[in-house]
C-alpha positions in Angstrom: 102.4 94.7 76.7 106.0 94.5 77.9 106.3 98.1 77.1 103.4 98.9 79.1 104.4 96.9 82.2 108.0 98.6 81.9 106.1 102.0 81.8 103.9 101.0 84.7 107.2 100.1 86.7 108.9 103.4 85.8 105.8 105.5 86.8 105.4 103.6 90.0 109.1 104.4 90.9 108.7 107.8 89.7 105.6 108.4 91.8 107.5 106.8 94.8 110.2 109.5 94.3 107.7 112.2 94.2 106.2 110.9 97.4 109.7 110.6 99.0 109.4 107.2 99.5 112.8 105.8 100.7 115.3 104.6 98.2 115.3 101.1 99.7 111.6 100.5 98.8 111.6 101.8 95.1 112.2 98.1 93.8 109.3 96.8 95.8 107.3 99.7 94.6 108.2 99.4 91.0 107.6 95.5 91.2 104.1 96.0 92.7 103.0 98.6 90.2 104.2 96.5 87.2 102.5 93.2 88.6 99.1 95.1 88.9 99.3 96.6 85.3 100.5 93.1 84.0 97.4 91.6 85.8 95.1 94.2 84.4 96.4 93.9 80.9 96.1 89.9 81.0 92.4 90.3 82.2 91.2 93.1 80.0 90.5 91.1 76.9 88.2 88.8 79.0 86.8 91.2 81.6 85.5 94.7 81.6 87.8 97.6 82.9 86.2 97.9 86.4 86.4 93.9 86.5 90.2 93.9 85.6 91.0 96.8 87.8 89.3 95.2 90.7 91.6 91.8 90.3 94.6 93.9 89.6 93.9 96.1 92.7 93.4 93.2 95.1 96.8 91.9 93.7 98.3 95.3 94.3 96.9 95.6 97.9 97.9 92.1 98.7 101.6 92.6 97.6 101.6 96.1 99.5 100.6 94.1 102.7 102.9 91.4 102.3 106.1 93.6 101.5 105.0 95.9 104.4 105.1 93.0 106.8 108.5 91.7 105.3 110.1 95.4 105.6 108.2 96.3 108.6 107.1 99.5 107.4 103.7 101.1 106.8 101.6 99.6 104.2 100.8 103.0 102.7 104.4 103.4 101.1 103.7 100.5 98.7 100.1 100.8 98.3 99.8 104.6 97.1 102.5 104.3 94.7 101.6 100.8 93.7 98.0 101.7 92.9 99.0 104.6 90.6 98.9 102.7 87.3 95.3 101.6 88.0 93.9 104.8 88.9 91.6 106.2 86.0 93.0 109.5 85.4 92.6 109.3 81.5 88.8 108.8 82.1 88.6 111.9 84.5 90.5 113.9 82.2 88.0 112.8 79.2 85.0 113.5 81.4 86.2 117.1 82.3 87.0 117.6 78.5 83.8 116.6 77.2 81.7 118.6 80.1 83.8 121.6 78.7 83.0 121.1 75.2 79.4 120.4 76.0 79.3 116.9 75.1 77.1 115.8 77.9 76.2 112.4 76.7 79.9 111.5 76.3 80.8 113.2 79.6 78.4 111.1 81.5 79.3 108.0 79.8 83.1 108.3 80.5 82.5 109.7 83.8 80.5 106.6 85.0 83.2 104.2 83.7 85.8 106.2 85.5 83.9 106.0 88.6 83.3 102.3 88.4 87.0 101.8 88.0 87.6 104.0 91.2 85.0 102.1 93.2 86.7 99.0 92.2 89.9 100.2 93.6 88.2 101.1 96.8 86.5 97.8 96.9 90.0 95.9 96.5 91.5 97.9 99.2 88.6 97.6 101.7 88.5 93.8 100.9 92.1 93.0 101.3 92.3 95.1 104.5 89.7 93.0 106.0 91.8 89.9 105.9 93.8 89.1 109.2 97.4 90.4 109.5 98.4 86.7 110.1 97.8 85.8 106.5 100.6 88.3 105.5 103.4 86.8 107.4 103.0 88.7 110.7 103.9 87.0 113.8 102.9 88.0 117.1 105.6 89.1 119.5 106.0 87.9 122.8 106.7 90.2 126.0 109.6 89.1 127.6 
């Protein structure tokens, strides 16, 4: 599992480079992606993949909002790269593969599984973004 978390950190930082995230934020992005994958790996033996993804994505979005407030930058800098390890790219690939090879039942099964994981990610983002900004350390600025 440690190797998987290290790979998630490296992949997240690589994704940050690809999307031109400023270098100062690479450690934050890597930490967020690694933390999300670590939680996913911890929960997977006890929960279904969509449930494990939901809780891991909630952690990723929460950490993204916290670091965005601390660094006073847009949350998307951390969120887009941090969610990268949780995206069901393999499920989408296998769905397309099974469609091309004519295995409709397998395509439907893997496609629906990938869809459930994607919905879990969306629900986590929506849920955490409904929380007030004050919970993440933001303070109102007083007008002089």
